[in-house]
C-alpha positions in Angstrom: 12.6 -18.7 15.1 13.5 -16.3 17.8 11.2 -13.4 18.4 12.4 -10.3 20.2 10.2 -8.2 22.5 8.8 -6.3 19.5 7.8 -9.6 17.7 6.2 -11.0 20.9 4.3 -7.7 21.4 3.0 -7.9 17.8 1.8 -11.4 18.3 0.1 -10.4 21.6 -1.6 -7.5 19.9 -2.8 -9.7 17.0 -4.2 -12.3 19.5 -6.0 -9.5 21.4 -7.5 -8.1 18.2 -8.6 -11.6 17.1 -10.4 -12.2 20.5 -12.1 -8.9 20.1 -13.3 -9.8 16.6 -11.3 -6.9 15.0 -8.5 -8.8 13.3 -10.6 -9.7 10.2 -11.7 -6.1 9.8 -8.1 -4.9 10.0 -6.9 -7.6 7.6 -9.6 -6.6 5.1 -8.9 -2.9 5.4 -7.7 -0.7 2.5 -4.3 -0.2 4.1 -2.1 -3.2 3.4 1.4 -4.0 4.5 2.8 -3.7 1.0 2.7 -0.8 -1.5 0.6 -1.6 -4.6 1.3 -1.1 -8.2 -1.1 1.3 -10.0 -2.0 1.7 -13.7 -0.6 5.2 -14.4 2.9 6.5 -15.0 4.6 8.6 -12.3 4.8 12.4 -12.4 6.3 14.5 -9.7 3.2 16.7 -9.7 -0.4 15.9 -10.5 -3.0 18.4 -11.7 -4.5 20.4 -8.9 -8.0 21.5 -8.2 -11.0 19.3 -7.8 -9.9 16.2 -9.6 -11.2 12.7 -8.7 -8.6 9.9 -9.1 -6.1 12.0 -11.2 -4.0 10.0 -13.7 -0.4 10.6 -14.4 1.1 11.3 -17.8 0.3 8.9 -20.8 3.9 7.5 -20.8 7.0 7.6 -18.7 9.9 5.7 -17.2 8.4 4.9 -13.8 5.1 3.4 -12.8 3.1 4.6 -9.8 2.9 2.6 -6.6 0.6 3.7 -3.7 0.4 3.1 0.0 3.1 2.7 2.6 4.7 -0.6 3.4 6.4 -2.3 6.4 9.8 -0.7 5.7 8.7 2.9 5.2 9.3 5.8 7.6 6.2 6.7 9.7 5.5 9.8 7.6 5.2 7.8 4.4 3.4 4.7 5.8 -0.1 5.8 4.8 -2.5 4.9 2.1 -2.1 8.3 0.4 1.6 7.8 -0.2 2.5 7.9 -3.9 5.9 7.0 -5.5 7.4 5.8 -8.7 9.4 2.7 -9.6 10.8 1.1 -12.7 8.2 -1.2 -14.3 10.6 -4.2 -14.3 11.8 -3.5 -10.8 11.1 -5.8 -7.8 10.9 -5.2 -4.1 9.9 -7.3 -1.2 7.4 -4.6 -0.1 5.7 -4.1 -3.4 2.7 -6.0 -4.8 -0.7 -5.6 -6.3 -4.3 -6.0 -5.3 -6.9 -8.0 -7.1 -10.2 -6.3 -7.6 -13.5 -7.5 -9.0 -15.6 -5.0 -10.8 -19.2 -5.6 -11.7 -20.0 -6.3 -15.4 -21.5 -3.3 -17.3 
């Protein structure tokens, strides 16, 4: 595999972060390298006001995905990014996160 100067720079940065003990923290952060599927359906506009974790409409044609991914422009490469995608669609930058919730 041939790495260009950008690839070598990324590897150097990762090695430096690992030596400083920060790589594990970054890898466990809430901002992954892939967008993540969400449960709700996509809507162009969500309800305004003081709403915690607003849900989209009860049905639709596109599911929500959140967070930026490696191929996004800088403006959209953030954890707050929200988009819609067909439920059966696939992409090499779209995945899901497993979460463990405590039993009630």
